[in-house]
DSSP file (Angstrom, degrees, kcal/mol; ACC not computed):
  #  RESIDUE AA STRUCTURE BP1 BP2  ACC     N-H-->O    O-->H-N    N-H-->O    O-->H-N    TCO  KAPPA ALPHA  PHI   PSI    X-CA   Y-CA   Z-CA
    1    1 A X              0   0    0      0, 0.0     2,-0.1     0, 0.0   116,-0.0   0.000 360.0 360.0 360.0 135.6   22.8   15.8    4.5
    2    2 A X     >  -     0   0    0      1,-0.1     4,-1.7     4,-0.0     3,-0.3  -0.324 360.0-112.0 -79.8 162.5   25.1   16.5    1.5
    3    3 A X  H  > S+     0   0    0      1,-0.2     4,-2.6     2,-0.2     5,-0.2   0.840 113.3  58.8 -62.8 -36.6   24.0   16.1   -2.1
    4    4 A X  H  > S+     0   0    0      1,-0.2     4,-2.2     2,-0.2    -1,-0.2   0.909 105.5  49.3 -61.1 -42.3   26.3   13.1   -2.8
    5    5 A X  H  > S+     0   0    0     -3,-0.3     4,-1.8     1,-0.2    -1,-0.2   0.905 111.8  48.6 -63.9 -41.3   24.6   11.1    0.0
    6    6 A X  H  X S+     0   0    0     -4,-1.7     4,-2.3     2,-0.2    -2,-0.2   0.904 110.5  50.6 -65.6 -41.6   21.2   11.9   -1.4
    7    7 A X  H  X S+     0   0    0     -4,-2.6     4,-2.6     1,-0.2    -1,-0.2   0.885 108.0  53.7 -64.0 -37.5   22.2   11.0   -4.9
    8    8 A X  H  X S+     0   0    0     -4,-2.2     4,-2.5    -5,-0.2    -1,-0.2   0.889 107.8  50.7 -62.4 -38.7   23.6    7.7   -3.6
    9    9 A X  H  X S+     0   0    0     -4,-1.8     4,-2.5     2,-0.2    -2,-0.2   0.925 110.9  47.8 -65.2 -44.3   20.2    7.0   -2.0
   10   10 A X  H  X S+     0   0    0     -4,-2.3     4,-2.2     1,-0.2    -2,-0.2   0.927 113.0  48.7 -62.3 -44.3   18.3    7.7   -5.2
   11   11 A X  H  X S+     0   0    0     -4,-2.6     4,-2.5     1,-0.2    -2,-0.2   0.892 111.3  50.6 -62.5 -39.9   20.7    5.5   -7.1
   12   12 A X  H  X S+     0   0    0     -4,-2.5     4,-2.7     2,-0.2     5,-0.2   0.912 108.7  51.2 -63.5 -42.8   20.3    2.7   -4.5
   13   13 A X  H  X S+     0   0    0     -4,-2.5     4,-2.0     1,-0.2    -2,-0.2   0.915 112.6  46.0 -62.2 -42.7   16.6    2.9   -4.7
   14   14 A X  H  X S+     0   0    0     -4,-2.2     4,-2.5     2,-0.2    -1,-0.2   0.900 112.2  51.1 -66.6 -40.4   16.7    2.6   -8.5
   15   15 A X  H  X S+     0   0    0     -4,-2.5     4,-2.6     2,-0.2    -2,-0.2   0.910 109.9  49.0 -64.3 -42.0   19.2   -0.3   -8.4
   16   16 A X  H  X S+     0   0    0     -4,-2.7     4,-2.2     1,-0.2    -1,-0.2   0.914 111.6  50.5 -63.1 -41.5   17.1   -2.3   -5.9
   17   17 A X  H  X S+     0   0    0     -4,-2.0     4,-1.8    -5,-0.2    -2,-0.2   0.920 112.0  46.4 -62.5 -44.1   14.0   -1.7   -8.1
   18   18 A X  H  X S+     0   0    0     -4,-2.5     4,-2.0     2,-0.2    -2,-0.2   0.906 111.5  51.7 -66.3 -41.8   15.9   -2.9  -11.2
   19   19 A X  H  < S+     0   0    0     -4,-2.6     4,-0.5     1,-0.2    -1,-0.2   0.899 109.1  50.6 -62.6 -39.8   17.3   -6.0   -9.4
   20   20 A X  H >< S+     0   0    0     -4,-2.2     3,-0.8     1,-0.2    -1,-0.2   0.892 112.1  47.5 -64.4 -38.7   13.9   -6.9   -8.2
   21   21 A X  H >< S+     0   0    0     -4,-1.8     3,-0.9     1,-0.2    -1,-0.2   0.826 105.1  59.8 -71.6 -30.7   12.5   -6.7  -11.7
   22   22 A X  T 3< S+     0   0    0     -4,-2.0    -1,-0.2     1,-0.2    -2,-0.2   0.540  77.5  91.0 -77.7  -5.8   15.3   -8.7  -13.3
   23   23 A X  T <  S-     0   0    0     -3,-0.8    -1,-0.2    -4,-0.5    -2,-0.1   0.777  80.3-154.9 -64.3 -25.0   14.6  -11.8  -11.2
   24   24 A X    <   -     0   0    0     -3,-0.9     2,-0.3    39,-0.3    40,-0.1   0.076  13.0 -79.3  77.2 171.0   12.3  -13.1  -13.9
   25   25 A X        -     0   0    0     37,-0.3     3,-0.1     1,-0.1    37,-0.0  -0.833  19.4-160.1-114.0 149.4    9.4  -15.5  -13.8
   26   26 A X  S    S+     0   0    0     -2,-0.3     2,-0.3    38,-0.0    -1,-0.1   0.613  75.6  28.6-101.4 -17.7    9.4  -19.2  -13.7
   27   27 A X  S    S-     0   0    0      2,-0.2    -1,-0.0    35,-0.1    -2,-0.0  -0.827  72.2-120.1-138.3 175.9    5.8  -19.9  -14.9
   28   28 A X  S    S+     0   0    0     -2,-0.3     2,-0.1     2,-0.1     3,-0.1   0.495  72.0 113.0 -98.4  -4.5    3.2  -18.4  -17.2
   29   29 A X  S    S-     0   0    0      1,-0.1    -2,-0.2    33,-0.0     2,-0.1  -0.458  77.5-105.6 -69.0 137.5    0.4  -18.0  -14.6
   30   30 A X        -     0   0    0     -2,-0.1     2,-0.5    29,-0.1    31,-0.1  -0.386  34.5-147.8 -63.7 140.1   -0.4  -14.3  -13.8
   31   31 A X  E     -A   60   0A   0     29,-0.6    29,-2.5    30,-0.1    67,-0.1  -0.936  16.4-116.2-114.7 129.8    0.9  -13.2  -10.5
   32   32 A X  E     -A   59   0A   0     -2,-0.5     2,-0.5    27,-0.2    27,-0.2  -0.383  32.9-130.1 -59.6 135.4   -0.8  -10.6   -8.3
   33   33 A X  E     -     0   0A   0     25,-2.1    22,-0.6    22,-0.3     2,-0.4  -0.791  19.2-167.0 -93.8 130.9    1.4   -7.5   -7.9
   34   34 A X  E     +AB  54  96A   0     62,-2.6    62,-1.9    -2,-0.5     2,-0.3  -0.924  20.4 174.1-106.9 140.0    2.0   -6.1   -4.5
   35   35 A X  E     -AB  53  95A   0     18,-2.5    18,-3.2    -2,-0.4     2,-0.3  -0.987  22.9-172.1-147.4 156.8    3.6   -2.6   -4.5
   36   36 A X  E     - B   0  94A   0     58,-2.1    58,-2.9    -2,-0.3     2,-0.3  -0.971  19.2-137.4-141.1 157.3    4.6    0.3   -2.3
   37   37 A X  E     - B   0  93A   0     -2,-0.3    13,-2.3    14,-0.3     2,-0.4  -0.839   7.8-160.5-118.7 154.0    5.8    3.7   -3.2
   38   38 A X  E     -CB  49  92A   0     54,-2.6    54,-2.1    -2,-0.3     2,-0.4  -0.998   3.5-169.6-131.6 135.1    8.6    6.0   -2.0
   39   39 A X  E     +CB  48  91A   0      9,-2.9     9,-2.9    -2,-0.4     2,-0.3  -0.985  16.6 163.3-126.7 123.0    8.8    9.7   -2.5
   40   40 A X  E     - B   0  90A   0     50,-2.5    50,-3.9    -2,-0.4     2,-0.4  -0.891  23.0-148.8-133.5 163.8   12.0   11.6   -1.7
   41   41 A X        -     0   0    0      3,-0.4     3,-0.4     5,-0.4    48,-0.1  -0.973  16.4-141.6-129.6 146.7   13.6   15.0   -2.4
   42   42 A X  S    S+     0   0    0     -2,-0.4   -36,-0.1    46,-0.3   -35,-0.1   0.570 101.5  53.6 -79.5  -8.1   17.2   15.9   -2.7
   43   43 A X  S    S+     0   0    0     45,-0.2     2,-0.3   -37,-0.1    -1,-0.2   0.445 108.0  38.8-111.6  -0.5   16.6   19.1   -0.9
   44   44 A X  S    S-     0   0    0     -3,-0.4    -3,-0.4     2,-0.1    -1,-0.0  -0.947  71.2-123.3-144.0 170.3   14.8   18.1    2.3
   45   45 A X  S    S+     0   0    0     -2,-0.3    75,-2.1    73,-0.1     2,-0.5   0.151  76.2 102.2-102.1  19.2   14.9   15.4    4.9
   46   46 A X  E     - d   0 120A   0     73,-0.2     2,-0.4    72,-0.1    -5,-0.4  -0.902  46.8-175.3-105.4 128.4   11.4   14.2    4.7
   47   47 A X  E     - d   0 121A   0     73,-3.0    75,-3.2    -2,-0.5     2,-0.4  -0.931  12.5-146.8-119.7 146.0   10.6   11.0    2.8
   48   48 A X  E     +Cd  39 122A   0     -9,-2.9    -9,-2.9    -2,-0.4     2,-0.4  -0.909  16.4 179.4-112.8 138.9    7.2    9.5    2.1
   49   49 A X  E     -Cd  38 123A   0     73,-2.6    75,-3.1    -2,-0.4   -11,-0.2  -0.995  15.6-142.9-141.5 133.4    6.5    5.8    1.9
   50   50 A X  E     - d   0 124A   0    -13,-2.3    75,-0.2    -2,-0.4     2,-0.1  -0.429  27.6-100.8 -87.5 165.9    3.1    4.0    1.3
   51   51 A X        -     0   0    0     73,-1.6     2,-0.4    -2,-0.1   -14,-0.3  -0.370  52.9 -85.1 -69.1 162.5    1.9    0.9    2.8
   52   52 A X        -     0   0    0    -16,-0.1     2,-0.3    -2,-0.1   -16,-0.2  -0.618  62.0-175.1 -69.4 130.0    2.2   -2.3    0.7
   53   53 A X  E     -A   35   0A   0    -18,-3.2   -18,-2.5    -2,-0.4     2,-0.4  -0.885  25.4-147.0-129.4 156.7   -0.9   -2.4   -1.5
   54   54 A X  E     -A   34   0A   0     -2,-0.3     2,-0.5   -20,-0.2   -20,-0.1  -0.933  13.8-149.6-115.6 149.4   -2.6   -4.6   -4.0
   55   55 A X  E >   -     0   0A   0    -22,-0.6     3,-2.2    -2,-0.4   -22,-0.3  -0.984  30.0-106.8-119.7 125.6   -4.6   -3.1   -6.9
   56   56 A X  E 3  S+     0   0A   0     -2,-0.5    77,-0.1     1,-0.3     3,-0.1  -0.246 102.5   5.4 -53.3 129.6   -7.5   -5.2   -8.2
   57   57 A X  E 3  S+     0   0A   0      1,-0.2     2,-0.7    76,-0.0    -1,-0.3   0.646  93.6 133.3  68.6  18.6   -6.7   -6.8  -11.5
   58   58 A X  E <   +     0   0A   0     -3,-2.2   -25,-2.1   -25,-0.1     2,-0.3  -0.894  28.4 166.9-101.2 116.9   -3.0   -5.7  -11.5
   59   59 A X  E     -A   32   0A   0     -2,-0.7     8,-0.6   -27,-0.2   -27,-0.2  -0.915  39.2-107.2-126.8 151.9   -0.7   -8.5  -12.3
   60   60 A X  E     -AE  31  66A   0    -29,-2.5   -29,-0.6    -2,-0.3     6,-0.2  -0.475  43.3-114.9 -69.6 149.8    2.9   -8.8  -13.3
   61   61 A X    >   -     0   0    0      4,-3.0     3,-2.2    -2,-0.1    -1,-0.1  -0.182  38.2 -84.5 -80.4-178.2    3.5   -9.6  -16.9
   62   62 A X  T 3  S+     0   0    0      1,-0.3   -37,-0.3     2,-0.1    -1,-0.1   0.713 130.3  52.5 -63.9 -20.6    5.1  -12.8  -18.3
   63   63 A X  T 3  S-     0   0    0      2,-0.1    -1,-0.3   -39,-0.1   -39,-0.3   0.477 121.1-106.1 -90.2  -2.5    8.6  -11.4  -17.8
   64   64 A X  S <  S+     0   0    0     -3,-2.2     2,-0.2     1,-0.3    -2,-0.1   0.604  77.5 130.7  90.0  12.7    7.8  -10.5  -14.1
   65   65 A X        -     0   0    0    -43,-0.1    -4,-3.0    -6,-0.0     2,-0.7  -0.640  63.4-112.7 -98.5 157.0    7.6   -6.7  -14.7
   66   66 A X  B >   -E   60   0A   0     -2,-0.2     3,-1.2    -6,-0.2    -6,-0.1  -0.791  36.4-123.1 -86.7 115.8    4.9   -4.4  -13.5
   67   67 A X  T 3  S+     0   0    0     -2,-0.7    67,-0.2    -8,-0.6    -1,-0.0  -0.357  91.6   4.0 -60.4 136.0    3.0   -3.1  -16.6
   68   68 A X  T >> S+     0   0    0      1,-0.1     3,-1.3     3,-0.1     4,-0.9   0.863  77.8 167.7  58.7  40.5    3.0    0.7  -16.8
   69   69 A X  H X> S+     0   0    0     -3,-1.2     4,-1.6     1,-0.3     3,-0.9   0.868  70.6  58.8 -51.9 -42.2    5.2    1.0  -13.7
   70   70 A X  H 3> S+     0   0    0      1,-0.3     4,-2.4     2,-0.2    -1,-0.3   0.811  97.8  61.0 -60.9 -30.0    5.9    4.7  -14.4
   71   71 A X  H <> S+     0   0    0     -3,-1.3     4,-1.8     1,-0.2    -1,-0.3   0.849 103.6  49.2 -67.2 -32.6    2.2    5.5  -14.2
   72   72 A X  H <X S+     0   0    0     -4,-0.9     4,-1.6    -3,-0.9    -1,-0.2   0.869 110.5  49.5 -75.1 -36.7    2.1    4.2  -10.6
   73   73 A X  H  X S+     0   0    0     -4,-1.6     4,-2.4     1,-0.2    -2,-0.2   0.913 110.9  51.8 -63.1 -41.7    5.1    6.4   -9.7
   74   74 A X  H  X S+     0   0    0     -4,-2.4     4,-2.9     1,-0.2     5,-0.3   0.878 103.1  57.8 -64.7 -38.0    3.3    9.3  -11.4
   75   75 A X  H  X S+     0   0    0     -4,-1.8     4,-1.9     1,-0.2    -1,-0.2   0.923 110.6  43.5 -56.4 -44.4    0.2    8.7   -9.3
   76   76 A X  H  X S+     0   0    0     -4,-1.6     4,-2.7     2,-0.2     5,-0.2   0.922 113.0  51.5 -68.0 -43.7    2.2    9.1   -6.1
   77   77 A X  H  X S+     0   0    0     -4,-2.4     4,-2.4     1,-0.2    -2,-0.2   0.922 111.4  47.4 -59.4 -45.2    4.1   12.1   -7.4
   78   78 A X  H  X S+     0   0    0     -4,-2.9     4,-3.0     2,-0.2     5,-0.4   0.879 110.7  52.2 -66.0 -37.8    0.8   13.9   -8.4
   79   79 A X  H  X>S+     0   0    0     -4,-1.9     4,-2.6    -5,-0.3     5,-0.9   0.956 112.4  45.0 -60.8 -49.9   -0.8   13.1   -5.1
   80   80 A X  H  X5S+     0   0    0     -4,-2.7     6,-2.8     3,-0.2     4,-0.7   0.892 118.2  44.2 -62.8 -39.0    2.2   14.6   -3.2
   81   81 A X  H  X5S+     0   0    0     -4,-2.4     4,-0.5     4,-0.2     6,-0.2   0.936 124.1  31.3 -70.8 -47.6    2.3   17.6   -5.5
   82   82 A X  H  <5S+     0   0    0     -4,-3.0    -3,-0.2    -5,-0.2    -2,-0.2   0.854 129.9  30.7 -85.5 -36.5   -1.5   18.4   -5.6
   83   83 A X  H  <5S+     0   0    0     -4,-2.6    -3,-0.2    -5,-0.4    -2,-0.1   0.762 132.9  27.2 -95.5 -27.5   -2.7   17.2   -2.2
   84   84 A X  H  <<S-     0   0    0     -5,-0.9    -3,-0.2    -4,-0.7    -2,-0.1   0.364  96.9-123.1-118.9   3.8    0.3   17.9    0.0
   85   85 A X     <  +     0   0    0     -4,-0.5     2,-0.6    -6,-0.3    -4,-0.2   0.854  66.3 136.9  55.8  39.3    2.0   20.7   -1.9
   86   86 A X    >   +     0   0    0     -6,-2.8     3,-0.9    -9,-0.1    -1,-0.2  -0.733  16.3 159.9-113.3  77.4    5.3   18.6   -2.2
   87   87 A X  T 3   +     0   0    0     -2,-0.6    -1,-0.1     1,-0.2    -6,-0.1   0.618  62.5  62.9 -80.3 -13.5    6.2   19.4   -5.8
   88   88 A X  T 3  S+     0   0    0     -3,-0.1   -46,-0.3    -8,-0.1     2,-0.2   0.330  73.8 121.7 -96.4   9.8    9.9   18.5   -5.6
   89   89 A X    <   -     0   0    0     -3,-0.9     2,-0.5   -12,-0.2   -48,-0.2  -0.524  50.9-149.7 -80.1 137.3    9.5   14.8   -4.7
   90   90 A X  E     -B   40   0A   0    -50,-3.9   -50,-2.5    -2,-0.2     2,-0.3  -0.918  23.8-161.8 -99.6 125.7   10.9   12.0   -6.9
   91   91 A X  E     +B   39   0A   0     -2,-0.5     2,-0.3   -52,-0.2   -52,-0.2  -0.842  17.3 169.1-117.2 148.1    8.7    8.9   -6.6
   92   92 A X  E     -B   38   0A   0    -54,-2.1   -54,-2.6    -2,-0.3     2,-0.4  -0.971  22.0-135.0-146.0 160.0    9.3    5.3   -7.5
   93   93 A X  E     -B   37   0A   0     -2,-0.3     2,-0.4   -56,-0.2   -56,-0.2  -0.918   7.1-156.2-118.7 148.2    7.4    2.1   -6.8
   94   94 A X  E     +B   36   0A   0    -58,-2.9   -58,-2.1    -2,-0.4     2,-0.3  -0.937  22.2 175.5-116.2 143.0    8.8   -1.3   -5.6
   95   95 A X  E     +B   35   0A   0     -2,-0.4     2,-0.3   -60,-0.2   -60,-0.2  -0.967  14.3 165.8-148.8 161.3    6.8   -4.4   -6.4
   96   96 A X  E     -B   34   0A   0    -62,-1.9   -62,-2.6    -2,-0.3   -75,-0.0  -0.959  40.6-125.1-164.8 162.3    6.9   -8.2   -6.1
   97   97 A X  S    S+     0   0    0     -2,-0.3     2,-0.5   -64,-0.2   -65,-0.2   0.429  99.1  70.0 -93.6  -0.2    4.5  -11.1   -6.5
   98   98 A X     >  -     0   0    0      1,-0.1     4,-2.1   -64,-0.1     5,-0.2  -0.963  67.9-160.2-119.7 113.9    5.5  -12.2   -2.9
   99   99 A X  H  > S+     0   0    0     -2,-0.5     4,-2.0     1,-0.2    -1,-0.1   0.856  91.1  52.9 -64.9 -36.4    4.2  -10.0   -0.2
  100  100 A X  H  > S+     0   0    0      2,-0.2     4,-2.0     1,-0.2    -1,-0.2   0.916 109.7  48.5 -65.5 -42.4    6.8  -11.3    2.4
  101  101 A X  H  > S+     0   0    0      1,-0.2     4,-2.1     2,-0.2    -2,-0.2   0.888 111.5  50.4 -63.7 -38.3    9.7  -10.6    0.1
  102  102 A X  H  X S+     0   0    0     -4,-2.1     4,-2.5     2,-0.2    -1,-0.2   0.862 106.6  54.8 -68.5 -34.6    8.3   -7.1   -0.6
  103  103 A X  H  X S+     0   0    0     -4,-2.0     4,-2.2     2,-0.2    -1,-0.2   0.910 108.4  48.9 -63.0 -42.2    8.0   -6.5    3.1
  104  104 A X  H  X S+     0   0    0     -4,-2.0     4,-1.9     2,-0.2    -2,-0.2   0.913 111.4  49.7 -62.0 -42.9   11.7   -7.4    3.5
  105  105 A X  H  X S+     0   0    0     -4,-2.1     4,-2.4     1,-0.2    -2,-0.2   0.897 108.8  52.8 -63.9 -39.7   12.6   -5.0    0.6
  106  106 A X  H  X S+     0   0    0     -4,-2.5     4,-2.8     1,-0.2    -1,-0.2   0.919 107.2  51.9 -62.1 -43.2   10.5   -2.3    2.3
  107  107 A X  H  X S+     0   0    0     -4,-2.2     4,-2.1     1,-0.2    -1,-0.2   0.892 110.0  49.3 -60.9 -39.3   12.4   -2.7    5.5
  108  108 A X  H  X S+     0   0    0     -4,-1.9     4,-2.5     2,-0.2    -1,-0.2   0.916 111.3  48.8 -64.8 -43.4   15.7   -2.4    3.7
  109  109 A X  H  X S+     0   0    0     -4,-2.4     4,-2.5     2,-0.2    -2,-0.2   0.922 110.7  50.5 -63.6 -44.6   14.6    0.8    1.9
  110  110 A X  H  X S+     0   0    0     -4,-2.8     4,-2.4     1,-0.2    -1,-0.2   0.916 111.0  49.5 -58.7 -43.5   13.4    2.3    5.1
  111  111 A X  H  X S+     0   0    0     -4,-2.1     4,-2.8    -5,-0.2     5,-0.2   0.915 110.6  49.3 -62.1 -44.1   16.7    1.6    6.7
  112  112 A X  H  X S+     0   0    0     -4,-2.5     4,-1.8     2,-0.2    -1,-0.2   0.888 110.6  51.0 -63.3 -39.4   18.6    3.1    3.8
  113  113 A X  H  <>S+     0   0    0     -4,-2.5     5,-2.4     2,-0.2    -2,-0.2   0.934 112.8  45.0 -63.3 -45.7   16.5    6.2    4.0
  114  114 A X  H ><5S+     0   0    0     -4,-2.4     3,-1.3     1,-0.2    -2,-0.2   0.922 114.9  47.9 -64.3 -43.8   17.1    6.6    7.7
  115  115 A X  H 3<5S+     0   0    0     -4,-2.8    -1,-0.2     1,-0.3    -2,-0.2   0.796 106.7  60.3 -65.6 -27.8   20.8    6.0    7.3
  116  116 A X  T 3<5S-     0   0    0     -4,-1.8    -1,-0.3    -5,-0.2    -2,-0.2   0.411 125.7 -95.1 -83.8   2.5   20.9    8.4    4.4
  117  117 A X  T < 5S+     0   0    0     -3,-1.3     2,-1.2     1,-0.3    -3,-0.2   0.520  75.0 142.7 101.3   4.5   19.8   11.3    6.5
  118  118 A X      < -     0   0    0     -5,-2.4    -1,-0.3     1,-0.2   -72,-0.1  -0.694  24.7-178.4 -80.3 103.5   16.0   11.3    5.9
  119  119 A X        +     0   0    0     -2,-1.2     2,-0.6   -74,-0.3    -1,-0.2   0.847  64.9  51.7 -75.5 -35.0   15.0   12.3    9.4
  120  120 A X  E     -d   46   0A   0    -75,-2.1   -73,-3.0    -3,-0.1     2,-0.7  -0.916  62.5-173.8-109.8 118.1   11.2   12.2    8.9
  121  121 A X  E     -d   47   0A   0     -2,-0.6     2,-0.6   -75,-0.2   -73,-0.2  -0.920  12.9-159.0-110.5 105.6    9.7    9.1    7.3
  122  122 A X  E     -d   48   0A   0    -75,-3.2   -73,-2.6    -2,-0.7     2,-0.5  -0.755   6.1-146.4 -91.7 119.5    6.0    9.8    6.6
  123  123 A X  E     -d   49   0A   0     -2,-0.6     2,-0.8   -75,-0.2   -73,-0.2  -0.734   5.9-155.1 -86.9 126.5    3.9    6.7    6.3
  124  124 A X  E     -d   50   0A   0    -75,-3.1   -73,-1.6    -2,-0.5     2,-0.1  -0.883  13.0-153.8-103.9 105.5    1.0    7.0    3.8
  125  125 A X    >>  -     0   0    0     -2,-0.8     4,-2.3   -75,-0.2     3,-1.9  -0.357  28.9-106.0 -77.0 160.7   -1.7    4.6    4.7
  126  126 A X  T 34 S+     0   0    0      1,-0.3    -1,-0.1     2,-0.2   -76,-0.0   0.791 119.0  61.4 -60.3 -29.9   -4.1    3.3    2.1
  127  127 A X  T 34 S+     0   0    0      1,-0.2    -1,-0.3     2,-0.0     3,-0.1   0.736 111.3  40.8 -69.1 -20.5   -6.9    5.4    3.4
  128  128 A X  T <4 S+     0   0    0     -3,-1.9     2,-0.4     1,-0.3    -2,-0.2   0.875 133.9   6.2 -88.3 -47.1   -4.8    8.5    2.6
  129  129 A X     <  +     0   0    0     -4,-2.3     2,-0.4     2,-0.0    -1,-0.3  -0.992  65.2 178.3-143.0 130.0   -3.4    7.4   -0.7
  130  130 A X        -     0   0    0     -2,-0.4     2,-0.1    -3,-0.1   -75,-0.0  -0.998  28.5-123.7-133.7 133.4   -4.2    4.3   -2.8
  131  131 A X        -     0   0    0     -2,-0.4     2,-0.3   -96,-0.1   -77,-0.1  -0.457  28.3-152.0 -67.3 145.7   -2.8    3.3   -6.2
  132  132 A X        -     0   0    0     -2,-0.1   -57,-0.1   -77,-0.1   -77,-0.1  -0.925  27.8 -90.6-121.6 150.9   -5.5    2.7   -8.8
  133  133 A X        -     0   0    0     -2,-0.3     2,-0.5   -77,-0.1   -77,-0.0  -0.333  39.8-130.7 -59.7 129.1   -5.3    0.4  -11.8
  134  134 A X        -     0   0    0    -67,-0.2     2,-0.5    -2,-0.1    -1,-0.1  -0.725  25.6-170.6 -83.5 128.2   -3.9    2.2  -14.9
  135  135 A X        -     0   0    0     -2,-0.5     2,-0.1     2,-0.0    -2,-0.0  -0.983  17.9-132.5-122.8 124.9   -6.1    1.7  -17.9
  136  136 A X              0   0    0     -2,-0.5     0, 0.0     1,-0.1     0, 0.0  -0.456 360.0 360.0 -71.0 145.8   -5.0    2.7  -21.4
  137  137 A X              0   0    0     -2,-0.1    -1,-0.1     0, 0.0    -2,-0.0   0.469 360.0 360.0 -78.9 360.0   -7.5    4.7  -23.4
């Protein structure tokens, strides 16, 4: 797969993530966050994707964003680097307060990855990798 195609996939993943975040919130009640992560590399055809997970006490903020989103991407990146020796992976998380909507989004992302030339899509089940609540010191 050529570099342009891989860059397009990365750009698409980021655009989908931003669009999901921009939808905004209609009420002030805290909403449970559901999330899944994706790890890809521009130099190989293996992509990693987690199951949809919930993290105890993790809620979207009043604007509908995931607090400390980068920390959850970093958790996945560190897991892939340290436990699976996959240091070149770029990781991102997708989230929503509606699990069905997030499942649809996950299906779209999986399809884009397969269409983009990622031949091996490795599913990371929660027993292998689980996001943990980020707590500031």
